C-alpha positions in Angstrom: 0.0 0.0 0.0 1.2 3.5 -0.8 2.4 5.7 2.1 0.2 8.5 0.8 -3.0 6.4 1.1 -2.1 5.2 4.6 -1.2 8.8 5.7 -4.5 10.1 4.4 -6.5 7.5 6.2 -4.6 7.9 9.5 -5.3 11.6 9.6 -9.1 11.2 9.2 -11.5 11.3 12.1 -13.0 7.8 11.6 -15.2 6.5 14.4 -15.5 4.1 16.2 -11.9 3.0 16.7 -12.7 -0.6 15.5 -13.9 0.8 12.2 -10.8 2.9 11.8 -8.6 -0.2 12.6 -10.4 -2.2 9.9 -10.0 0.6 7.4 -6.2 0.8 8.2 -5.9 -3.0 8.0 -7.6 -3.0 4.6 -5.3 -0.2 3.4 -2.3 -2.1 4.6 -3.3 -5.1 2.5 -4.0 -3.0 -0.6 -1.6 -2.1 -3.4 -0.4 1.5 -4.0 -3.7 2.3 -5.8 -6.0 0.9 -3.0 -6.8 -2.2 -5.0 -6.3 -6.0 -4.8 -7.2 -6.4 -1.1 -7.6 -10.2 -0.7 -8.6 -11.4 2.7 -11.2 -13.3 4.8 -13.4 -12.2 7.6 -11.6 -14.7 9.8 -8.2 -13.2 9.0 -9.3 -9.7 9.7 -11.0 -10.7 13.0 -7.8 -12.4 14.1 -5.6 -9.4 13.3 -8.0 -6.9 14.8 -8.8 -8.9 17.9 -12.6 -8.6 17.2 -15.3 -11.1 16.7 -16.0 -12.1 13.1 -19.5 -10.7 13.4 -18.1 -7.3 14.4 -15.8 -7.3 11.4 -18.7 -8.3 9.2 -20.9 -5.4 10.5 -18.1 -2.8 9.9 -17.3 -4.2 6.5 -21.0 -4.1 5.6 -21.1 -0.5 6.6 -18.0 0.3 4.5 -19.6 -1.5 1.5 -22.9 0.4 2.0 -21.3 3.8 1.9 -19.2 2.8 -1.1 -15.8 3.2 0.6 -14.9 -0.4 -0.1 -16.0 -2.2 -3.3 -16.0 -6.0 -3.9 -14.2 -6.9 -7.1 -14.3 -10.7 -6.7 -15.6 -13.3 -4.2 -15.1 -17.0 -3.7 -17.5 -19.4 -2.0 -17.4 -21.3 1.2 -16.7 -20.7 4.9 -13.2 -19.4 4.3 -14.1 -17.5 1.3 -11.6 -14.9 0.1 -13.0 -11.7 -1.1 -11.0 -9.3 -3.3 -11.9 -5.6 -2.7 -10.7 -2.1 -3.5 -10.8 1.2 -1.6 -12.8 4.0 -3.1 -11.1 7.2 -1.8 -13.9 9.3 -3.3 -16.2 8.0 -0.6 -13.9 9.1 2.3 -16.1 12.0 3.4 -19.0 9.6 3.8 -16.8 7.4 6.0 -16.0 10.3 8.3 -19.6 11.4 8.6 -20.8 7.9 9.4 -24.3 6.8 9.0 -26.9 9.0 10.6 -29.1 7.1 13.0 -26.9 4.0 13.1 -25.6 2.5 16.3 -21.8 2.6 16.6 -20.2 -0.8 16.9 -17.0 -1.5 18.7 -15.0 -4.6 19.5 
């Protein structure tokens, strides 16, 4: 991942902390253009120290606001999903979703 992308994300006011940790982990796994993130929910949960369900909720939020886009998905329990980061949606990430409960680890 490019240093510029990581720096941009670290400076943003993303709440809750668990969501920001997920965003930074996805950015860490991305290439310099924010693409080719290949991971599983299980891997992310292990790295972040959260329950898989918590990671799923935060990832679902990121997909809903368009900050993360799926580019490819495999099937099964340990399904790998390939994603990309859409930096154009960064302002929506900072604002969060009005009326939605914040989720933490």
